[in-house]
C-alpha positions as CSV (number, residue, x, y, z in Angstrom):
1,M,25.1,3.8,9.1
2,R,28.2,5.1,10.9
3,T,31.1,2.6,11.5
4,I,32.8,2.3,14.9
5,P,36.4,1.3,15.1
6,T,37.2,-1.8,17.1
7,D,40.6,-1.3,18.8
8,S,42.6,2.1,19.9
9,A,45.1,1.4,16.9
10,S,42.3,1.8,14.7
11,R,40.8,4.6,16.6
12,G,44.0,6.5,16.0
13,R,44.3,5.7,12.6
14,A,40.8,6.9,11.6
15,A,41.6,10.1,13.4
16,T,44.4,10.6,11.2
17,G,42.5,9.7,8.1
18,A,44.2,6.0,7.5
19,R,42.0,3.6,6.0
20,I,39.9,0.9,8.6
21,Q,40.2,-2.4,8.3
22,E,38.1,-3.8,10.9
23,A,34.8,-2.0,12.1
24,V,31.4,-2.8,13.5
25,V,28.6,-1.2,11.6
26,I,25.9,0.1,14.0
27,P,22.6,1.0,12.4
28,Q,21.1,3.9,13.0
29,P,17.4,4.0,13.4
30,I,15.2,5.7,10.5
31,A,12.8,8.4,12.1
32,P,9.5,7.6,11.2
33,P,8.1,10.2,8.6
34,T,5.8,13.5,10.1
35,A,1.9,12.2,9.7
36,G,0.6,13.1,6.1
37,E,4.4,13.0,4.6
38,P,4.9,10.2,1.7
39,G,6.4,7.0,2.5
40,A,9.9,5.8,0.9
41,H,8.0,3.3,-1.4
42,A,5.2,4.0,-3.9
43,L,2.8,1.3,-5.4
44,P,4.1,-0.4,-8.4
45,P,2.8,1.0,-12.2
46,A,0.8,-2.1,-12.2
47,A,-1.5,-0.9,-9.5
48,L,-3.1,1.3,-11.7
49,G,-4.4,-1.7,-13.9
50,Y,-5.5,-3.3,-10.8
51,E,-7.5,0.1,-9.6
52,I,-9.0,-0.1,-12.9
53,A,-10.3,-3.4,-13.0
54,R,-11.6,-3.3,-9.4
55,S,-13.7,0.0,-9.9
56,A,-14.9,-1.1,-13.3
57,I,-16.5,-4.1,-11.5
58,A,-17.9,-2.3,-8.9
59,I,-19.5,0.4,-11.2
60,G,-20.7,-2.2,-13.5
61,A,-22.4,-4.2,-10.3
62,A,-23.6,-0.9,-9.2
63,A,-25.2,-0.2,-12.6
64,V,-26.8,-3.7,-13.0
65,V,-28.4,-3.2,-9.4
66,A,-29.9,0.1,-10.1
67,A,-31.3,-1.0,-13.5
68,A,-32.9,-3.7,-12.0
69,A,-34.5,-1.6,-9.4
70,V,-36.0,0.7,-12.2
71,L,-37.1,-2.1,-13.5
72,L,-38.9,-4.0,-11.0
73,L,-40.0,-0.7,-9.0
74,A,-40.7,1.8,-11.8
75,P,-43.8,2.1,-13.8
76,E,-43.8,1.2,-17.3
77,P,-43.7,4.8,-18.5
78,A,-40.7,6.0,-16.5
79,R,-38.5,3.0,-17.3
80,P,-37.2,4.5,-20.3
81,P,-35.8,8.1,-18.8
82,L,-35.0,6.2,-15.7
83,L,-32.7,3.6,-17.4
84,A,-31.3,6.3,-19.5
85,A,-30.2,8.3,-16.5
86,V,-28.9,5.4,-14.8
87,A,-26.9,4.6,-17.9
88,A,-25.5,8.0,-18.1
89,L,-24.7,8.3,-14.3
90,A,-22.8,5.2,-14.5
91,A,-20.8,6.5,-17.8
92,V,-20.1,9.6,-16.4
93,G,-19.1,8.3,-12.9
94,G,-17.0,5.5,-14.5
95,A,-15.3,7.9,-16.7
96,V,-14.3,10.3,-13.7
97,D,-13.1,7.1,-11.6
98,L,-11.3,5.3,-13.8
99,L,-9.7,8.3,-15.7
100,V,-9.0,10.4,-12.6
101,L,-9.4,9.0,-9.3
102,D,-7.9,5.7,-9.8
103,R,-4.9,7.5,-10.8
104,I,-5.0,10.1,-7.9
105,R,-5.5,7.0,-5.3
106,V,-2.6,5.1,-6.7
107,R,0.0,7.8,-7.1
108,S,-1.0,9.2,-3.8
109,T,-0.4,5.9,-1.9
110,S,2.9,5.1,-0.3
111,W,4.6,2.9,2.3
112,T,7.8,2.6,4.2
113,A,8.6,-0.8,6.4
114,T,11.4,-0.9,8.6
115,E,12.4,-2.9,11.6
116,D,11.0,-0.2,13.8
117,F,7.4,1.0,12.4
118,V,5.2,0.3,9.5
119,Y,4.3,3.6,7.7
120,I,1.1,3.9,5.0
121,A,0.1,7.2,3.5
122,S,-3.0,7.4,1.3
123,G,-5.5,9.8,-0.2
124,R,-4.8,13.2,-1.7
125,L,-7.8,15.7,-1.0
126,V,-8.2,13.5,2.7
127,R,-4.3,12.7,3.9
128,R,-4.7,9.2,5.8
129,S,-1.7,8.1,7.6
130,V,-0.9,5.3,9.7
131,L,2.1,4.4,11.9
132,V,2.3,1.2,13.5
133,P,5.2,0.1,15.7
134,V,6.4,-3.4,14.4
135,P,6.0,-4.8,18.6
136,Q,2.6,-4.0,17.8
137,V,2.1,-6.3,14.4
138,L,1.3,-9.7,15.5
139,G,1.4,-11.2,11.9
140,V,1.8,-10.3,8.3
141,E,-0.9,-11.6,5.8
142,V,-0.1,-11.9,2.2
143,A,-3.0,-12.2,-0.1
144,V,-3.8,-12.9,-3.5
145,G,-7.1,-12.6,-5.4
146,P,-7.9,-13.5,-9.1
147,L,-7.4,-9.5,-10.2
148,L,-4.4,-8.9,-8.0
149,R,-2.7,-12.0,-9.6
150,R,-3.5,-11.3,-12.8
151,A,-2.0,-7.9,-12.3
152,G,1.0,-10.1,-11.2
153,L,0.7,-8.1,-7.3
154,V,0.0,-9.2,-4.0
155,R,-1.6,-7.3,-0.7
156,V,-0.1,-7.4,2.5
157,R,-2.2,-7.0,5.7
158,F,-0.4,-6.4,8.8
159,V,-2.3,-8.0,11.7
160,T,-2.6,-5.9,15.0
161,I,-4.4,-6.2,18.2
162,G,-6.6,-3.2,17.2
163,D,-7.3,-2.6,13.7
164,G,-5.1,-4.0,10.9
165,V,-3.9,-1.8,8.4
166,E,-2.8,-2.9,4.7
167,I,-0.8,-2.2,1.8
168,S,-3.5,-2.8,-1.3
169,A,-0.9,-3.8,-4.2
170,V,2.5,-4.6,-4.5
171,T,5.0,-7.1,-5.8
172,A,5.4,-10.6,-4.5
173,E,9.0,-9.4,-4.0
174,Q,8.5,-6.3,-2.0
175,A,5.9,-8.1,0.1
176,A,8.6,-11.2,0.6
177,S,10.6,-7.9,1.8
178,I,8.6,-6.6,4.1
179,R,7.4,-9.4,5.5
180,G,11.2,-10.1,6.3
181,T,11.9,-6.8,7.4
182,V,8.6,-6.6,10.1
183,L,8.9,-10.2,11.3
184,G,12.7,-10.8,11.0
185,Q,13.4,-9.8,14.4
186,R,11.5,-12.4,15.6
187,G,13.1,-15.1,13.8
188,V,10.3,-15.9,11.6
189,A,11.2,-17.5,8.1
190,D,9.6,-16.0,5.0
191,A,6.8,-18.4,3.9
């Protein structure tokens, strides 16, 4: 931010290095990050626990469906080795996902929300970045599911005419700040 003196006398004092008593603060717009750069804010540490729980549920459900398919469709002699293969695949895939991929996913996700734009960047190998100008944001939804609630987090979704974008796991305080920043210009009160 820069300050501009409000009268000619204070301008003269500013030029000589005297202290300015009265000034108008003019906010400088923040330039959006270049595509692929990280945003100003990272996901909170509790987001890792949320991602791990979500992945564990998905892996467990996939393993149950695969085991049921083996039991229903495979002939009797082929069932034990196929069930062992399903269990091994679920264990190895689950370990890689829970121990490596979830950490990478959380660490590589960042966001910036200003009065001018919302920027979300994610992904390590395949970097995805989304820049949405605030005038295109129709609304900001804050949702809390059981896993998010347990982790003390919320999901923030920006409703636009096209595809909406979301920040998967932030604290309630961050969500209120984001909502106030993005919708504040329109006189919408935080709910």
